[in-house]
N, C-alpha and C positions, 0 to 999 in steps of 0.2 A: 657670669664669671669673667672677671677681667684678666687679660693676660699680664704676667708678670714681667716687668721690662728685664731684659738681659743686660747685665752689667758689661761694660766695654772691657776688652782684654786689656791686661797691664801693656804698657808700652815695652817694645823689646829692648833688652838691656844694652848697654854701651859695650859689654863683653861680646855680647852675641853678634852685634853689628861688626865689631872689629874683626871677629872670627869670620864673618861672611866676606867681608873686605878681603882679608888676607888669603882666604880659600880662593876667591875669584883670581887674585895676584898668582897663586900658586898654580892655577889652572891655566894661567896666561890668558884668561878673560877680561881684558883690559878695560873694555866698553861697559862691563858689568861693574868692575871695581871703580871706575870712575863716577858710577851713579851714587856711590856713597859719599862723594864730596860735595861740597858746597862751593861751586866755581867762584862765586863773587867773594868770598872769604879766602880761599887759597890762592886765588889769582891764576889758576891754571886752566888753560883750556884744555879740551879733550885731546887735542893733537900735541899739545905739550906734555901732557901726562903719558900718552901713549908713548911717546919719543923718550921719556924718563924711564919709563918701564922697560922698554926695549933695550936701552943704553945699559942699565943696570943688568939685564939678563945677560948681554954680551960681556960686559967687564967682569961680573961676578958669578955667572951661572944662574939658572933656573932656582927659584926658591924651592927648597927641599922640605923644609918643616917650619912651623913658627909655633910661639905659645903666647898667651895673653896674660898681662897683669893689668887689671882695670881699677883705676883709682877715679870714678868719675868725676868730672868730665874727661880726665885725661886717661890715656891708655899708653902701655909701654910694651912693645910687641917685640919678642927676642925671635930673630929671623935667621935661619941657616940657609946659606948658599954653598956653592964650592969653595968659596974664599973664607968661609967660616962664619960663625955667628956674629950678629950685631945686633943693636937696639933701633927700634923705629920709635919716635914720639908722636903720638896722635892727640889732637885736642877735638873734642866733639862739642856741638851744641844740638840741644833738643828742638826739633821742629815737628809740631803737633805730636803725634805718636812715634817719630823715628828720630834717630840720631843721625848727624851728618858731620863728616869731617871737615872742620874750619882751619886746621893747621897740621902739616906734616913735615917733618925734616927729611926725610927719604923714602924709598920706596923698598 
């Protein structure tokens, strides 16, 4: 009796990846959030990303909530902070079974 090969699980969706990314930002876990970026494409070093995130927290308050509208490979996040809601535009690229952020307009 031969073993039946197990199919690979489907890749994680863009929506799930964006949600995990913003959950890390809401939790102020910026090292983990940075792991969702493709640094060569975004041009952001980890230190620059950390500074951007901390500056946003100081100027606008901590992320209070967010929602996701996915149009793969693009995602529009609606983010709420003390200063009110705003949109963040993310562009993803699939790398193997994962999605990486290759462009973002703000945190």
